[in-house]
PALO-756974 format. One record per residue (C-alpha): residue in three letters; y, x, z. Coordinates in steps of 0.1 Angstrom, whole numbers, padded with zeros to 4 digits, always signed. Layout:
<pts>
ALAYXZ;...
</pts>
This chain:
<pts>
UNK+0019+0304-1621;UNK-0007+0291-1645;UNK-0045+0293-1640;UNK-0064+0291-1673;UNK-0099+0276-1673;UNK-0122+0279-1703;UNK-0143+0248-1696;UNK-0137+0211-1695;UNK-0146+0180-1676;UNK-0176+0159-1686;UNK-0153+0132-1698;UNK-0136+0142-1731;UNK-0106+0120-1722;UNK-0098+0142-1692;UNK-0100+0175-1712;UNK-0079+0203-1696;UNK-0074+0240-1703;UNK-0048+0249-1676;UNK-0041+0243-1640;UNK-0004+0245-1634;UNK+0018+0236-1604;UNK+0025+0199-1602;UNK+0060+0186-1601;UNK+0050+0168-1570;UNK+0020+0184-1552;UNK+0000+0164-1527;UNK+0014+0184-1498;UNK+0038+0214-1494;UNK+0042+0239-1465;UNK+0070+0264-1461;UNK+0064+0295-1441;UNK+0097+0309-1428;UNK+0104+0346-1424;UNK+0120+0376-1441;UNK+0117+0369-1479;UNK+0128+0403-1491;UNK+0093+0413-1501;UNK+0088+0383-1523;UNK+0091+0391-1560;UNK+0103+0357-1574;UNK+0104+0370-1609;UNK+0067+0378-1609;UNK+0043+0349-1605;UNK+0012+0369-1616;UNK-0020+0357-1600;UNK-0034+0383-1576;UNK-0063+0363-1563;UNK-0083+0333-1574;UNK-0113+0317-1556;UNK-0136+0287-1557;UNK-0144+0266-1526;UNK-0180+0266-1514;UNK-0189+0233-1532;UNK-0169+0243-1563;UNK-0147+0212-1561;UNK-0115+0233-1553;UNK-0098+0263-1569;UNK-0071+0283-1551;UNK-0048+0309-1565;UNK-0021+0331-1549;UNK+0007+0351-1565;UNK+0032+0378-1558;UNK+0059+0351-1555;UNK+0044+0341-1522;UNK+0030+0308-1535;UNK-0005+0296-1528;UNK-0019+0266-1548;UNK-0050+0245-1542;UNK-0063+0223-1571;UNK-0091+0198-1571;UNK-0117+0199-1598;UNK-0122+0183-1623;UNK-0090+0163-1620;UNK-0067+0194-1620;UNK-0045+0177-1593;UNK-0026+0201-1570;UNK-0035+0191-1535;UNK-0015+0217-1515;UNK+0012+0243-1521;UNK+0021+0269-1495;UNK+0053+0289-1500;UNK+0052+0321-1480;UNK+0082+0343-1472;UNK+0062+0374-1484;UNK+0041+0383-1514;UNK+0005+0374-1511;UNK-0024+0398-1515;UNK-0053+0373-1513;UNK-0063+0337-1510;UNK-0097+0324-1501;UNK-0115+0295-1485;UNK-0128+0298-1449;UNK-0165+0288-1448;UNK-0179+0263-1442;UNK-0149+0241-1437;UNK-0132+0250-1470;UNK-0099+0257-1453;UNK-0073+0277-1472;UNK-0068+0313-1460;UNK-0038+0334-1471;UNK-0030+0371-1464;UNK+0000+0391-1474;UNK+0028+0415-1469;UNK+0041+0400-1437;UNK+0009+0412-1419;UNK-0004+0377-1412;UNK-0037+0361-1419;UNK-0032+0323-1419;UNK-0057+0294-1421;UNK-0046+0260-1434;UNK-0064+0226-1431;UNK-0059+0212-1466;UNK-0062+0174-1459;UNK-0038+0176-1430;UNK-0015+0203-1446;UNK-0014+0221-1413;UNK-0017+0257-1400;UNK-0048+0260-1378;UNK-0049+0298-1371;UNK-0025+0328-1374;UNK-0037+0364-1369;UNK-0013+0393-1367;UNK-0024+0427-1381;UNK-0007+0462-1376;UNK+0005+0464-1412;UNK+0006+0445-1445;UNK-0027+0427-1450;UNK-0044+0438-1482;UNK-0077+0419-1480;UNK-0095+0395-1457;UNK-0131+0382-1454;UNK-0149+0357-1431;UNK-0185+0357-1420;UNK-0205+0328-1436;UNK-0203+0307-1404;UNK-0165+0311-1404;UNK-0164+0324-1368;UNK-0154+0361-1375;UNK-0126+0373-1397;UNK-0120+0409-1408;UNK-0087+0420-1423;UNK-0078+0453-1440;UNK-0043+0465-1435;UNK-0022+0488-1457;UNK-0027+0517-1432;UNK-0064+0516-1439;UNK-0075+0501-1406;UNK-0098+0471-1404;UNK-0091+0444-1377;UNK-0120+0422-1367;UNK-0110+0388-1350;UNK-0129+0361-1332;UNK-0117+0330-1351;UNK-0129+0305-1325;UNK-0112+0322-1295;UNK-0083+0337-1315;UNK-0088+0372-1302;UNK-0092+0408-1316;UNK-0128+0421-1313;UNK-0124+0456-1326;UNK-0105+0479-1350;UNK-0123+0503-1374;UNK-0107+0532-1392;UNK-0107+0533-1430;UNK-0096+0556-1458;UNK-0063+0570-1469;UNK-0054+0538-1486;UNK-0065+0501-1485;UNK-0075+0479-1513;UNK-0102+0453-1505;UNK-0130+0440-1482;UNK-0163+0424-1490;UNK-0190+0409-1468;UNK-0227+0404-1471;UNK-0242+0369-1471;UNK-0256+0372-1436;UNK-0222+0384-1423;UNK-0237+0416-1409;UNK-0224+0442-1433;UNK-0189+0449-1445;UNK-0176+0469-1475;UNK-0142+0484-1480;UNK-0123+0502-1508;UNK-0103+0528-1491;UNK-0088+0550-1518;UNK-0107+0583-1513;UNK-0139+0565-1503;UNK-0158+0532-1505;UNK-0172+0523-1471;UNK-0200+0502-1458;UNK-0200+0491-1421;UNK-0222+0472-1396;UNK-0198+0444-1387;UNK-0215+0436-1354;UNK-0214+0472-1340;UNK-0186+0488-1360;UNK-0210+0516-1371;UNK-0203+0532-1405;UNK-0233+0530-1428;UNK-0221+0547-1460;UNK-0192+0567-1475;UNK-0193+0568-1513;UNK-0171+0585-1538;UNK-0173+0594-1575;UNK-0157+0628-1570;UNK-0173+0660-1558;UNK-0152+0656-1526;UNK-0124+0634-1515;UNK-0100+0663-1516;UNK-0103+0664-1554;UNK-0090+0628-1557;UNK-0054+0620-1564;UNK-0040+0584-1560;UNK-0044+0580-1597;UNK-0082+0583-1592;UNK-0086+0563-1559;UNK-0113+0537-1554;UNK-0096+0503-1557;UNK-0123+0477-1554;UNK-0156+0474-1536;UNK-0182+0447-1533;UNK-0214+0443-1513;UNK-0246+0425-1525;UNK-0255+0393-1507;UNK-0284+0409-1490;UNK-0262+0438-1478;UNK-0284+0465-1496;UNK-0260+0476-1523;UNK-0224+0487-1525;UNK-0205+0486-1558;UNK-0171+0500-1564;UNK-0144+0507-1591;UNK-0119+0535-1593;UNK-0086+0541-1611;UNK-0088+0561-1643;UNK-0126+0559-1642;UNK-0146+0541-1669;UNK-0177+0536-1647;UNK-0186+0509-1621;UNK-0208+0526-1595;UNK-0236+0509-1575;UNK-0251+0526-1544;UNK-0281+0517-1522;UNK-0267+0516-1487;UNK-0301+0520-1469;UNK-0310+0552-1487;UNK-0274+0564-1491;UNK-0273+0573-1528;UNK-0261+0559-1561;UNK-0286+0540-1582;UNK-0266+0526-1612;UNK-0236+0533-1634;UNK-0221+0507-1657;UNK-0197+0519-1684;UNK-0166+0503-1699;UNK-0143+0516-1726;UNK-0114+0521-1701;UNK-0109+0522-1664;UNK-0128+0496-1643;UNK-0105+0476-1620;UNK-0128+0451-1603;UNK-0164+0445-1593;UNK-0182+0415-1578;UNK-0219+0406-1571;UNK-0234+0373-1582;UNK-0247+0349-1555;UNK-0283+0360-1559;UNK-0274+0397-1562;UNK-0291+0402-1596;UNK-0258+0405-1616;UNK-0226+0424-1612;UNK-0193+0412-1627;UNK-0167+0438-1637;UNK-0131+0437-1649;UNK-0115+0466-1669;UNK-0084+0477-1686;UNK-0103+0478-1719;UNK-0093+0441-1722;UNK-0127+0427-1711;UNK-0145+0413-1681;UNK-0183+0417-1682;UNK-0214+0405-1665;UNK-0243+0430-1661;UNK-0280+0426-1652;UNK-0284+0451-1623;UNK-0322+0456-1627;UNK-0318+0469-1663;UNK-0281+0479-1665;UNK-0278+0456-1696;UNK-0247+0437-1704;UNK-0252+0399-1704;UNK-0217+0386-1712;UNK-0183+0398-1723;UNK-0150+0379-1720;UNK-0118+0390-1737;UNK-0087+0396-1715;UNK-0058+0411-1735;UNK-0042+0438-1714;UNK-0071+0439-1689;UNK-0089+0420-1661;UNK-0080+0430-1626;UNK-0099+0404-1605;UNK-0134+0390-1609;UNK-0155+0365-1589;UNK-0186+0344-1591;UNK-0189+0309-1577;UNK-0213+0302-1548;UNK-0243+0294-1572;UNK-0236+0321-1597;UNK-0233+0296-1625;UNK-0196+0304-1632;UNK-0178+0337-1635;UNK-0140+0339-1631;UNK-0118+0368-1642;UNK-0081+0372-1638;UNK-0061+0388-1666;UNK-0029+0409-1663;UNK-0010+0382-1682;UNK-0015+0358-1652;UNK-0044+0338-1668;UNK-0078+0332-1652;UNK-0108+0325-1675;UNK-0138+0307-1661;UNK-0171+0310-1681;UNK-0202+0289-1676;UNK-0230+0305-1695;UNK-0268+0303-1698;UNK-0292+0331-1706;UNK-0303+0334-1742;UNK-0336+0346-1755;UNK-0341+0367-1786;UNK-0374+0358-1803;UNK-0368+0378-1835;UNK-0349+0410-1844;UNK-0343+0426-1878;UNK-0331+0462-1884;UNK-0311+0466-1916;UNK-0296+0497-1933;UNK-0259+0486-1929;UNK-0237+0460-1912;UNK-0248+0424-1916;UNK-0220+0402-1929;UNK-0238+0371-1940;UNK-0268+0351-1927;UNK-0285+0318-1936;UNK-0314+0295-1928;UNK-0336+0278-1953;UNK-0334+0239-1953;UNK-0368+0237-1935;UNK-0357+0262-1909;UNK-0387+0285-1915;UNK-0369+0313-1933;UNK-0338+0333-1928;UNK-0317+0355-1951;UNK-0295+0384-1940;UNK-0270+0402-1963;UNK-0264+0439-1959;UNK-0259+0470-1981;UNK-0288+0493-1990;UNK-0290+0530-1986;UNK-0280+0531-2023;UNK-0248+0513-2015;UNK-0260+0481-2033;UNK-0261+0446-2020;UNK-0294+0439-2001;UNK-0308+0406-1990;UNK-0336+0405-1965;UNK-0358+0373-1965;UNK-0378+0369-1933;UNK-0397+0342-1914;UNK-0382+0330-1882;UNK-0412+0344-1864;UNK-0400+0379-1872;UNK-0421+0388-1903;UNK-0401+0403-1932;UNK-0411+0388-1966;UNK-0387+0405-1991;UNK-0360+0431-1993;UNK-0341+0423-2025;UNK-0316+0448-2038;UNK-0293+0442-2068;UNK-0262+0454-2086;UNK-0230+0438-2098;UNK-0211+0436-2064;UNK-0203+0460-2036;UNK-0215+0437-2008;UNK-0223+0400-2000;UNK-0198+0377-1984;UNK-0220+0346-1979;UNK-0256+0334-1984;UNK-0268+0299-1991;UNK-0304+0287-1993;UNK-0307+0261-2020;UNK-0344+0256-2011;UNK-0370+0279-1995;UNK-0374+0299-2028;UNK-0338+0301-2040;UNK-0309+0318-2023;UNK-0273+0319-2036;UNK-0254+0351-2028;UNK-0216+0352-2031;UNK-0192+0381-2033;UNK-0156+0372-2039;UNK-0156+0350-2070;UNK-0190+0362-2082;UNK-0223+0343-2076;UNK-0259+0355-2079;UNK-0291+0334-2078;UNK-0320+0350-2060;UNK-0356+0340-2066;UNK-0374+0349-2034;UNK-0411+0348-2046;UNK-0403+0368-2078;UNK-0376+0390-2062;UNK-0354+0381-2092;UNK-0316+0382-2093;UNK-0295+0363-2119;UNK-0257+0365-2121;UNK-0241+0331-2126;UNK-0214+0326-2153;UNK-0179+0330-2142;UNK-0157+0299-2138;UNK-0119+0308-2137;UNK-0098+0295-2109;UNK-0097+0295-2071;UNK-0132+0288-2058;UNK-0146+0271-2026;UNK-0183+0265-2021;UNK-0197+0237-2000;UNK-0216+0249-1969;UNK-0248+0234-1984;UNK-0245+0258-2013;UNK-0250+0229-2038;UNK-0214+0223-2049;UNK-0186+0245-2062;UNK-0150+0234-2062;UNK-0126+0252-2085;UNK-0088+0248-2085;UNK-0069+0259-2116;UNK-0035+0248-2129;UNK-0033+0219-2103;UNK-0067+0205-2114;UNK-0097+0205-2091;UNK-0131+0205-2107;UNK-0165+0202-2091;UNK-0197+0219-2104;UNK-0233+0217-2093;UNK-0250+0249-2082;UNK-0268+0268-2095;UNK-0265+0251-2128;UNK-0227+0250-2129;UNK-0226+0216-2145;UNK-0192+0199-2141;UNK-0195+0166-2123;UNK-0160+0154-2118;UNK-0123+0165-2114;UNK-0093+0156-2093;UNK-0063+0159-2116;UNK-0026+0161-2106;UNK-0004+0186-2088;UNK-0020+0189-2053;UNK-0015+0214-2025;UNK-0036+0245-2019;UNK-0074+0240-2019;UNK-0089+0248-1985;UNK-0124+0235-1984;UNK-0150+0213-2001;UNK-0171+0193-1977;UNK-0200+0168-1974;UNK-0218+0182-2005;UNK-0188+0177-2027;UNK-0177+0142-2015;UNK-0145+0155-1999;UNK-0118+0181-2007;UNK-0094+0195-1981;UNK-0059+0208-1990;UNK-0032+0226-1970;UNK+0003+0213-1974;UNK+0033+0230-1957;UNK+0067+0212-1952;UNK+0095+0235-1943;UNK+0105+0246-1918;UNK+0073+0245-1898;UNK+0052+0214-1905;UNK+0016+0220-1915;UNK-0007+0193-1928;UNK-0043+0191-1939;UNK-0049+0164-1966;UNK-0084+0152-1973;UNK-0093+0135-2006;UNK-0123+0115-2016;UNK-0138+0125-2049;UNK-0154+0091-2054;UNK-0121+0072-2050;UNK-0099+0101-2062;UNK-0075+0091-2034;UNK-0063+0107-2001;UNK-0083+0094-1972;UNK-0067+0113-1943;UNK-0035+0133-1936;UNK-0035+0153-1903;UNK-0005+0173-1889;UNK-0015+0204-1871;UNK+0002+0218-1840;UNK+0007+0252-1856;UNK-0001+0274-1886;UNK-0038+0270-1896;UNK-0059+0301-1892;UNK-0095+0287-1895;UNK-0110+0254-1908;UNK-0145+0239-1910;UNK-0162+0205-1914;UNK-0195+0191-1901;UNK-0222+0186-1926;UNK-0214+0149-1932;UNK-0177+0153-1935;UNK-0169+0130-1906;UNK-0153+0157-1884;UNK-0129+0185-1893;UNK-0124+0215-1870;UNK-0091+0235-1872;UNK-0080+0266-1853;UNK-0045+0279-1848;UNK-0051+0313-1831;UNK-0071+0307-1800;UNK-0066+0269-1800;UNK-0092+0247-1816;UNK-0092+0209-1824;UNK-0117+0185-1837;UNK-0104+0156-1859;UNK-0123+0124-1868;UNK-0123+0116-1905;UNK-0108+0094-1920;UNK-0090+0081-1889;UNK-0074+0115-1881;UNK-0079+0109-1844;UNK-0082+0141-1823;UNK-0116+0141-1807;UNK-0112+0172-1786;UNK-0092+0204-1781;UNK-0103+0237-1765;UNK-0089+0272-1760;UNK-0110+0303-1766;UNK-0104+0337-1750;UNK-0086+0350-1781;UNK-0080+0343-1817;UNK-0108+0324-1834;UNK-0122+0341-1865;UNK-0151+0317-1873;UNK-0158+0280-1866;UNK-0194+0268-1871;UNK-0205+0233-1862;UNK-0242+0227-1857;UNK-0259+0202-1882;UNK-0258+0173-1857;UNK-0221+0180-1846;UNK-0233+0181-1810;UNK-0222+0217-1807;UNK-0195+0241-1820;UNK-0198+0278-1823;UNK-0168+0301-1824;UNK-0166+0338-1830;UNK-0138+0357-1813;UNK-0136+0394-1817;UNK-0173+0396-1824;UNK-0183+0375-1795;UNK-0201+0342-1801;UNK-0195+0312-1778;UNK-0211+0277-1780;UNK-0190+0246-1770;UNK-0198+0210-1765;UNK-0190+0190-1797;UNK-0177+0160-1778;UNK-0163+0175-1746;UNK-0152+0210-1756;UNK-0170+0223-1726;UNK-0182+0259-1727;UNK-0220+0258-1729;UNK-0232+0293-1737;UNK-0223+0328-1749;UNK-0247+0351-1766;UNK-0253+0384-1747;UNK-0232+0412-1759;UNK-0256+0431-1781;UNK-0229+0442-1806;UNK-0201+0429-1828;UNK-0211+0396-1845;UNK-0197+0392-1881;UNK-0216+0361-1892;UNK-0237+0334-1876;UNK-0254+0301-1884;UNK-0273+0273-1866;UNK-0309+0265-1876;UNK-0312+0230-1892;UNK-0324+0216-1859;UNK-0297+0234-1839;UNK-0324+0251-1818;UNK-0317+0287-1830;UNK-0286+0307-1837;UNK-0289+0335-1862;UNK-0263+0363-1859;UNK-0255+0392-1881;UNK-0240+0423-1864;UNK-0219+0453-1874;UNK-0245+0475-1856;UNK-0269+0470-1886;UNK-0292+0443-1874;UNK-0296+0405-1873;UNK-0310+0386-1844;UNK-0324+0351-1838;UNK-0315+0335-1805;UNK-0327+0306-1785;UNK-0296+0296-1766;UNK-0302+0261-1750;UNK-0316+0260-1714;UNK-0342+0233-1724;UNK-0354+0253-1754;UNK-0358+0284-1732;UNK-0379+0265-1708;UNK-0400+0250-1736;UNK-0405+0285-1751;UNK-0416+0298-1718;UNK-0440+0269-1712;UNK-0454+0274-1747;UNK-0466+0309-1736;UNK-0482+0298-1704;UNK-0516+0282-1697;UNK-0506+0267-1663;UNK-0476+0263-1640;UNK-0467+0291-1616;UNK-0485+0293-1583;UNK-0465+0291-1551;UNK-0469+0329-1546;UNK-0457+0336-1581;UNK-0428+0312-1577;UNK-0418+0329-1544;UNK-0419+0363-1561;UNK-0397+0353-1591;UNK-0375+0326-1576;UNK-0373+0334-1539;UNK-0342+0313-1532;UNK-0353+0281-1550;UNK-0377+0254-1538;UNK-0410+0253-1556;UNK-0415+0230-1586;UNK-0437+0227-1617;UNK-0413+0234-1646;UNK-0439+0227-1674;UNK-0448+0190-1672;UNK-0475+0192-1698;UNK-0494+0221-1682;UNK-0519+0219-1653;UNK-0508+0228-1618;UNK-0517+0263-1605;UNK-0547+0267-1582;
</pts>
């Protein structure tokens, strides 16, 4: 069993991507019994959970093993080997004791520091799901026969049994411990846990008689305040949300394939969903809008938020668990274009943007706009089918590239001038000021847009990959059979190799920071940052899938990656996952503003968007639109669960 985590510790020296069983865990417990139900050849995770303080992660599998790891060290504190397959692991509040439930019909509670069993409850059939009230004094267990057993943990006795549906899949409990939800196959149920009274029976079919097991409801969740019930069903692309008090459905959230899992955030404003469309998603319930999308090849079958709602975990069919830590982004500008946007750029002063598209006449089109949202020019030209890349040379000149052809665009005059062709393999510096050309083993550098040759690097050298640092460095790829891959970096000034870095696998993507002091390489979903010229690895991280684009911000404080059209921002020193843009479409191109404040993204869905992505910038933007701080009444309305504070230090206090 391996639990995959897509964030890192605050210390880059302790970077980790995976939690795996230690060769010597801190403690180990063996539960004896009939082991025939254990599938030792299948260690897939069936359950993953955070402790209340977020300092522990537990995972359980079909092989009967439950693991508890500490965060951020990744040390395995406890391993419990059961004689039966597990259906669920959780932490008993508020003591953060490990709870396991499985095919032997037992619900067990373990004290982690003492590595001891502190409670053992027997149910009438295999235990499918278990929940505790927030005070930890009452436990409810759902058995495979559909019945729900409610136990008094303190006195160790059965309080009541409630009937369920034709099948049994999971339980969920409200934050106050008063309401219980269950996925029972033909129906999703809501119960009053104190009295045992049924509050709601919900189904997506005209009647339960029309449902087959291939359409059964397989996951249910209840909002923290107990007002809403969400559920997912087999073969059904919608996640359903019902209001328990009024007894009717209020929201449907659509995936591209069957939804397998649902979970409410801690404040009840968001719903996490997992689907067999190879994604896990986070939705805003008030609007039904999608906030985040995480790739899970094969599908995501379990989802969960941590106690504060700041992290979202999703378990994939392959046995991996991704954990995202994201912040909300704001979109201050939006630009509709006639076709997909494949290239974007900022002017050096950060005041203008360029977006490359194709006009209704099937000709390249460059839109020049201000970052405030005002469109200045739509410049259409001929000589190429589309635009691959755009570069601002200054606020009035834009360089457009298609394949080996270059065009100089004058913004104020709306002029377009094709540049002369230079034979050879070409690479352009990200600044747009230098062109490197490799031909017959000789590498020549030219200024742009004038195409004046400045220098050359003679001799037989490997494949040209990139020109960096405004033409000061050239990077080459060199392969040594059978499977060694190197990147060699040469200085133009000294005409000598300054660094030679061996990569862990075949290179799929490469980028430099603007000064040429850090190189970023990707091999599939794995990314590394290398210091130049020392060749020391600064960090490594793992994305959710193959990385298509690497984009460092100008200060090298952040790295952006694009994976299957989804854009994620990582810490440039730690590799920690900082933000992910809301899923507004498939992103083809992106760039940071010169100050790193904005991200400009171009989408397949025929638009470009400007995003504020850092939490501090979002706060500053909000404060810039206010004349005073929020009053106590306004704060209570918008942030009911947080203590009052003045978030805009430069604004007067509210009356």
